[in-house]
C-alpha positions in Angstrom: -9.9 1.6 50.6 -9.2 0.5 47.1 -10.8 2.3 44.3 -13.1 -0.7 43.8 -14.2 -0.9 47.4 -14.8 2.9 47.5 -16.7 2.9 44.4 -19.0 -0.1 45.6 -19.4 1.5 49.0 -20.4 4.7 47.5 -23.1 3.3 45.1 -24.5 1.3 48.0 -24.5 4.5 50.2 -22.0 3.1 52.7 -19.3 5.0 54.5 -16.2 5.8 52.4 -12.9 7.3 53.2 -13.5 10.0 50.6 -15.8 10.7 47.6 -14.8 9.1 44.5 -13.9 11.5 41.6 -14.9 10.3 38.3 -16.0 13.0 35.9 -17.4 12.0 32.5 -15.2 12.0 29.5 -14.9 15.2 27.4 -16.1 15.4 23.9 -13.8 15.8 20.9 -14.5 19.5 20.5 -14.1 20.1 24.3 -10.5 18.5 24.2 -9.6 20.5 21.1 -10.5 23.7 23.1 -8.6 22.6 26.1 -5.5 21.9 24.1 -5.8 25.4 22.7 -6.2 26.8 26.3 -2.9 25.0 27.5 -3.7 21.3 28.1 -0.4 19.6 27.0 -1.0 17.6 23.7 1.0 14.6 25.1 -0.6 14.4 28.4 -4.0 12.6 29.1 -6.7 15.0 30.2 -7.7 13.1 33.4 -4.0 12.8 34.7 -3.5 16.6 34.0 -6.7 17.4 35.8 -6.1 15.4 38.9 -2.6 16.8 39.1 -3.8 20.4 38.9 -6.4 19.6 41.5 -3.8 17.9 43.8 -5.8 14.7 44.2 -4.9 11.1 43.5 -5.3 9.9 40.0 -7.5 6.8 40.1 -8.5 4.6 37.1 -11.9 3.0 37.8 -12.8 2.3 34.2 -10.4 -0.5 33.8 -11.0 -2.0 37.4 -14.7 -2.1 37.5 -16.1 -3.5 34.2 -18.9 -6.2 34.5 -18.3 -7.2 30.8 -22.0 -6.7 30.0 -23.5 -5.1 26.8 -26.1 -2.6 27.9 -27.1 -1.8 24.3 -30.0 -3.3 22.5 -29.6 -6.8 21.1 -29.7 -6.9 18.3 -28.8 -3.4 17.3 -30.3 -1.7 14.3 -28.2 -1.3 11.2 -26.6 2.1 11.1 -27.1 3.7 7.8 -27.4 6.9 5.8 -30.9 7.0 4.4 -30.6 10.2 2.5 -27.8 12.9 1.7 -28.9 16.5 1.6 -27.0 19.6 0.8 -25.6 20.0 4.3 -27.3 17.2 6.3 -27.7 13.5 6.4 -30.9 11.5 7.2 -29.5 8.6 9.3 -30.7 5.6 11.3 -28.7 5.0 14.4 -28.2 1.8 16.3 -31.3 2.2 18.3 -33.5 2.6 15.3 -33.9 6.4 15.6 -34.3 8.2 12.2 -33.0 11.7 12.5 -31.2 14.5 10.5 -27.7 15.5 11.5 -25.0 17.8 9.9 -23.0 16.0 7.1 -19.8 16.9 9.1 -20.7 13.9 11.3 -21.5 10.3 10.7 -23.3 7.6 12.8 -20.2 6.8 14.8 -20.8 10.3 16.6 -24.4 9.1 17.6 -23.3 5.6 18.7 -20.2 6.6 20.8 -21.1 10.2 21.8 -17.8 11.4 20.4 -19.0 15.0 20.2 -22.0 17.2 20.5 -24.3 16.4 17.5 -27.5 18.3 17.2 -30.3 16.2 15.8 -33.6 16.7 14.2 -35.8 14.0 15.2 -37.9 12.4 12.4 -38.9 9.0 13.6 
């Protein structure tokens, strides 16, 4: 089976030759820790993981892409509403108003770059 055939069969609950292996992508801070624990800086984490596990490295993300925007249309303007001593009050692309640490910005909320604790306001 090709990776595409395996994926489609799996999501339709059909028989497959094996279970697809597609872990979620790690956050920025997770990768930093992995590099400190021995993940080579010049090697992509997924390639390294599959090699360590002894399984075939398959690239689903580029092969199955319906080209659909699943976000709200139109998106809200991302903006900083207020700057406090160590935090920011921001509006994210979904219109949520929340307070986050000033070490982050709205990109972290939009693309889930890292773990960002929010205090929900509205």
